[in-house]
C-alpha positions as CSV (number, residue, x, y, z in Angstrom):
1,X,57.9,-2.8,-11.1
2,X,54.7,-0.8,-11.4
3,X,51.6,-1.7,-9.3
4,X,48.3,-0.9,-10.8
5,X,45.8,0.4,-8.2
6,X,42.2,-0.2,-9.2
7,X,39.3,1.7,-7.8
8,X,36.5,-0.7,-6.5
9,X,34.0,1.3,-8.5
10,X,35.7,0.7,-11.8
11,X,34.6,-2.0,-14.3
12,X,37.8,-4.0,-13.7
13,X,36.8,-4.5,-10.0
14,X,33.3,-5.3,-11.0
15,X,34.5,-8.0,-13.3
16,X,36.3,-9.7,-10.5
17,X,33.3,-10.0,-8.3
18,X,31.2,-13.1,-8.3
19,X,27.8,-12.3,-9.7
20,X,24.8,-14.2,-8.4
21,X,22.3,-15.5,-10.9
22,X,19.4,-13.2,-11.5
23,X,16.9,-15.8,-10.2
24,X,18.7,-16.0,-6.9
25,X,18.6,-12.3,-6.1
26,X,16.1,-11.1,-3.5
27,X,12.9,-10.3,-5.3
28,X,14.1,-11.7,-8.6
29,X,11.9,-13.8,-10.8
30,X,12.6,-17.5,-10.8
31,X,12.3,-19.6,-13.9
32,X,11.4,-23.3,-13.8
33,X,13.8,-25.7,-15.4
34,X,13.0,-28.8,-17.6
35,X,12.4,-30.9,-14.5
36,X,9.9,-28.4,-13.1
37,X,7.9,-28.3,-16.4
38,X,7.9,-32.1,-16.5
39,X,6.5,-32.3,-13.0
40,X,3.8,-29.7,-13.8
41,X,2.9,-31.6,-17.0
42,X,2.6,-34.8,-15.0
43,X,0.3,-33.3,-12.4
44,X,-1.8,-31.6,-15.1
45,X,-2.3,-34.9,-17.0
46,X,-3.2,-36.7,-13.7
47,X,-5.7,-33.9,-12.8
48,X,-7.4,-34.0,-16.2
49,X,-7.5,-37.8,-16.6
50,X,-10.7,-38.4,-14.6
51,X,-12.6,-35.8,-16.7
52,X,-11.2,-37.2,-19.9
53,X,-12.0,-40.7,-18.9
54,X,-15.6,-39.7,-18.1
55,X,-16.0,-38.2,-21.5
56,X,-14.5,-41.3,-23.2
57,X,-16.8,-43.7,-21.2
58,X,-19.8,-41.5,-22.0
59,X,-19.0,-41.9,-25.8
60,X,-19.0,-45.7,-25.7
61,X,-21.7,-48.3,-25.0
62,X,-22.0,-50.5,-22.0
63,X,-20.7,-53.6,-23.7
64,X,-17.5,-51.9,-24.7
65,X,-16.9,-50.6,-21.2
66,X,-17.1,-54.1,-19.8
67,X,-14.3,-55.4,-22.1
68,X,-10.7,-55.7,-21.1
69,X,-8.7,-53.6,-21.8
70,X,-11.1,-50.6,-21.5
71,X,-11.3,-48.0,-24.3
72,X,-8.8,-45.2,-24.2
73,X,-10.2,-43.1,-27.0
74,X,-13.5,-41.5,-27.8
75,X,-16.4,-43.4,-29.5
76,X,-19.4,-42.2,-31.6
77,X,-22.1,-42.6,-29.0
78,X,-21.5,-39.4,-27.0
79,X,-24.4,-37.3,-28.5
80,X,-26.9,-40.2,-28.1
81,X,-25.8,-40.9,-24.5
82,X,-26.0,-37.3,-23.6
83,X,-29.5,-37.0,-25.1
84,X,-30.8,-40.1,-23.3
85,X,-29.2,-39.0,-20.0
86,X,-30.8,-35.6,-20.3
87,X,-34.2,-37.0,-20.9
88,X,-34.2,-40.0,-18.6
89,X,-32.8,-38.1,-15.6
90,X,-34.9,-35.0,-16.0
91,X,-31.7,-33.0,-16.0
92,X,-33.4,-29.8,-17.2
93,X,-35.4,-29.4,-14.0
94,X,-32.5,-30.7,-12.0
95,X,-30.2,-28.0,-13.3
96,X,-32.7,-25.3,-12.5
97,X,-33.3,-26.6,-9.0
98,X,-29.6,-27.0,-8.3
99,X,-28.8,-23.5,-9.6
100,X,-31.5,-22.1,-7.2
101,X,-30.3,-24.1,-4.2
102,X,-26.6,-23.4,-4.8
103,X,-27.1,-19.7,-5.7
104,X,-29.3,-18.9,-2.6
105,X,-27.1,-20.9,-0.3
106,X,-23.9,-19.4,-1.5
107,X,-25.1,-15.8,-1.4
108,X,-26.6,-16.2,2.1
109,X,-23.4,-18.0,3.4
110,X,-21.2,-15.2,2.0
111,X,-23.3,-12.4,3.5
112,X,-23.8,-14.0,6.9
113,X,-20.2,-15.2,7.1
114,X,-18.8,-11.8,6.3
115,X,-20.9,-10.1,8.9
116,X,-20.1,-12.7,11.6
117,X,-16.5,-12.8,10.6
118,X,-16.3,-9.0,11.0
119,X,-17.9,-9.2,14.4
120,X,-15.5,-11.9,15.6
121,X,-12.5,-10.2,14.1
122,X,-13.0,-6.5,15.0
123,X,-15.7,-6.0,17.5
124,X,-15.2,-6.4,21.3
125,X,-18.0,-8.1,23.2
126,X,-18.2,-10.5,26.2
127,X,-17.8,-14.2,25.3
128,X,-16.3,-13.6,21.9
129,X,-13.6,-16.2,22.3
130,X,-16.0,-18.8,23.7
131,X,-18.5,-18.3,20.9
132,X,-15.7,-18.6,18.3
133,X,-14.6,-21.8,19.9
134,X,-18.1,-23.1,19.7
135,X,-18.3,-22.2,16.0
136,X,-15.0,-24.0,15.3
137,X,-16.1,-27.0,17.4
138,X,-19.2,-27.5,15.2
139,X,-16.8,-28.1,12.3
140,X,-15.5,-31.2,14.1
141,X,-19.0,-32.8,14.3
142,X,-19.6,-35.3,11.4
143,X,-22.6,-34.0,9.3
144,X,-24.0,-37.5,9.3
145,X,-24.9,-37.2,12.9
146,X,-27.5,-34.5,12.2
147,X,-29.2,-36.3,9.4
148,X,-31.9,-38.1,11.5
149,X,-33.0,-35.2,13.7
150,X,-32.9,-32.9,10.7
151,X,-35.1,-35.3,8.7
152,X,-37.5,-35.6,11.5
153,X,-37.8,-31.8,11.6
154,X,-38.3,-31.6,7.8
155,X,-41.0,-34.3,8.0
156,X,-42.9,-32.5,10.7
157,X,-42.9,-29.3,8.6
158,X,-44.1,-31.3,5.6
159,X,-41.2,-30.1,3.5
160,X,-40.2,-33.5,2.0
161,X,-39.5,-33.3,-1.8
162,X,-39.4,-29.4,-1.6
163,X,-36.4,-27.2,-2.2
164,X,-36.6,-25.4,1.1
165,X,-35.7,-28.7,2.8
166,X,-32.3,-28.5,1.1
167,X,-31.8,-24.7,1.2
168,X,-32.6,-24.0,4.8
169,X,-30.0,-26.3,6.5
170,X,-27.3,-24.9,4.2
171,X,-27.8,-21.1,4.8
172,X,-24.9,-20.9,7.4
173,X,-21.4,-22.3,7.4
174,X,-19.0,-22.5,10.4
175,X,-16.1,-22.7,7.9
176,X,-17.3,-19.5,6.2
177,X,-17.3,-17.6,9.5
178,X,-13.9,-18.9,10.4
179,X,-12.5,-18.1,6.9
180,X,-13.8,-14.6,6.8
181,X,-12.6,-13.9,10.4
182,X,-9.1,-14.9,9.5
183,X,-9.1,-12.8,6.4
184,X,-10.5,-9.7,8.0
185,X,-8.1,-9.8,10.9
186,X,-5.3,-8.9,8.4
187,X,-7.1,-7.3,5.5
188,X,-9.1,-4.7,7.5
189,X,-7.0,-2.2,9.5
190,X,-8.6,-0.9,12.7
191,X,-7.8,2.6,11.8
192,X,-10.3,2.5,8.9
193,X,-13.1,1.4,11.1
194,X,-12.2,4.1,13.7
195,X,-12.2,6.7,11.0
196,X,-15.7,5.6,9.8
197,X,-16.9,5.8,13.4
198,X,-15.5,9.3,13.8
199,X,-17.5,10.3,10.7
200,X,-20.7,9.1,12.4
201,X,-21.1,5.8,10.5
202,X,-23.3,3.2,12.2
203,X,-22.3,-0.5,12.5
204,X,-24.3,-1.5,9.4
205,X,-22.9,1.4,7.4
206,X,-19.4,0.3,8.3
207,X,-20.2,-3.2,7.2
208,X,-21.7,-2.0,3.9
209,X,-19.1,0.7,2.9
210,X,-15.9,-0.6,4.6
211,X,-16.1,-4.3,5.4
212,X,-17.7,-5.5,2.1
213,X,-15.2,-3.7,-0.2
214,X,-12.2,-4.9,1.9
215,X,-13.5,-8.5,2.0
216,X,-14.5,-8.7,-1.7
217,X,-11.6,-11.1,-2.8
218,X,-12.3,-13.5,0.1
219,X,-16.1,-13.3,-0.5
220,X,-15.5,-14.3,-4.1
221,X,-13.4,-17.3,-3.1
222,X,-15.9,-18.3,-0.3
223,X,-18.8,-18.0,-2.7
224,X,-17.1,-20.2,-5.3
225,X,-16.2,-22.9,-2.7
226,X,-19.8,-22.9,-1.3
227,X,-21.3,-23.0,-4.7
228,X,-19.3,-26.1,-5.7
229,X,-19.9,-27.8,-2.4
230,X,-23.7,-27.2,-2.6
231,X,-23.8,-28.3,-6.3
232,X,-22.0,-31.6,-5.5
233,X,-23.9,-32.3,-2.3
234,X,-25.6,-35.7,-2.5
235,X,-26.5,-37.3,0.9
236,X,-29.0,-34.8,2.2
237,X,-30.8,-34.0,-1.1
238,X,-31.0,-37.7,-1.8
239,X,-32.8,-38.3,1.5
240,X,-35.4,-35.5,1.2
241,X,-35.9,-35.2,-2.6
242,X,-37.0,-37.6,-5.3
243,X,-36.0,-37.9,-8.9
244,X,-39.5,-37.4,-10.3
245,X,-40.4,-34.5,-8.0
246,X,-37.8,-31.8,-7.4
247,X,-34.4,-33.4,-8.0
248,X,-31.0,-31.7,-7.8
249,X,-28.3,-32.7,-10.3
250,X,-26.8,-35.4,-8.0
251,X,-30.1,-36.9,-7.2
252,X,-31.1,-37.0,-10.9
253,X,-27.8,-38.7,-11.8
254,X,-28.2,-41.3,-9.1
255,X,-31.4,-42.5,-10.9
256,X,-29.5,-43.1,-14.2
257,X,-28.6,-46.6,-15.3
258,X,-30.8,-48.4,-12.8
259,X,-31.6,-52.0,-13.6
260,X,-30.2,-55.5,-13.3
261,X,-27.1,-54.3,-15.3
262,X,-26.5,-50.6,-14.8
263,X,-25.7,-48.7,-17.9
264,X,-22.3,-47.2,-17.1
265,X,-22.1,-45.2,-20.3
266,X,-25.4,-43.4,-19.3
267,X,-24.1,-42.8,-15.8
268,X,-20.9,-41.3,-17.2
269,X,-22.9,-39.1,-19.6
270,X,-25.0,-37.8,-16.7
271,X,-21.9,-37.1,-14.6
272,X,-20.3,-35.3,-17.6
273,X,-23.4,-33.1,-17.9
274,X,-23.4,-32.4,-14.2
275,X,-19.7,-31.3,-14.3
276,X,-19.9,-28.9,-17.3
277,X,-21.6,-26.0,-15.4
278,X,-18.9,-26.0,-12.8
279,X,-16.2,-26.0,-15.5
280,X,-18.0,-23.1,-17.2
281,X,-18.2,-21.1,-14.0
282,X,-14.5,-21.6,-13.3
283,X,-13.6,-20.7,-16.9
284,X,-15.4,-17.4,-16.6
285,X,-14.5,-16.4,-13.0
286,X,-11.3,-18.5,-12.5
287,X,-9.0,-15.5,-12.9
288,X,-10.9,-13.5,-10.2
289,X,-11.0,-16.5,-7.9
290,X,-7.3,-17.2,-8.2
291,X,-6.5,-13.5,-7.8
292,X,-8.6,-13.4,-4.6
293,X,-6.8,-16.4,-3.2
294,X,-3.4,-14.9,-3.9
295,X,-4.4,-11.5,-2.5
296,X,-5.6,-13.2,0.7
297,X,-2.4,-15.1,0.9
298,X,-0.3,-11.9,0.6
299,X,-2.4,-10.0,3.1
300,X,-2.4,-13.0,5.5
């Protein structure tokens, strides 16, 4: 009886081994099954439903919205409602004011947060830990507590119904400082800073030529978050601005549909107009923003 000896390296031995699926190998690409796609589709529909419903309500009249069941498809009043909302709410000036406020606030927050985050992450100075705890502690204070003293300060400066009353309190962000500190702790090696110091670079030159390039993905993400937050801010602009003076988008929309019976279709039309710029910004810069978030996640 003859025994066949097989070399482990031969194809016969390889055929006897149990092969793991490609998706289960280390570093292998995983593919979603039908259940995964179904869950993703469900979450996508749920995320888009508020925007779609806003567009549907903006295309109907107030009487149809009050009926049961409500409409679930578009009507023919969308151009008319958008035109009336644009005129009645003075949205042209509101868009300009909000762009100025959100742009100035976002750029200033990104710049100051990056500089402060670099100082807390890489510089050694007395009281650094205590100061960082104070910065984080300010995030725990409800913003409503500062409304009354801040309004008294703005009134004394005679800044009511002026854009600087909205811009000045939003030029710094404790969240931005904490966000940039956490990012720079991992994304910026100490060796690069030491090499720049050896070459004779000053602190500001290190910030400009080393810190800013390394922090660019996080700066893009933070800028987008702050722009959206400032664009959607309502409480403080509503207190210090008026619809007929220097309104922001949210203040202008708040004045729509006033009366004994609010016109919900006009309110929805104004809300749709106020949302479109944010959708446009994300459509243009969404790839860079998501890439910055993923790069920060990998480096963290």
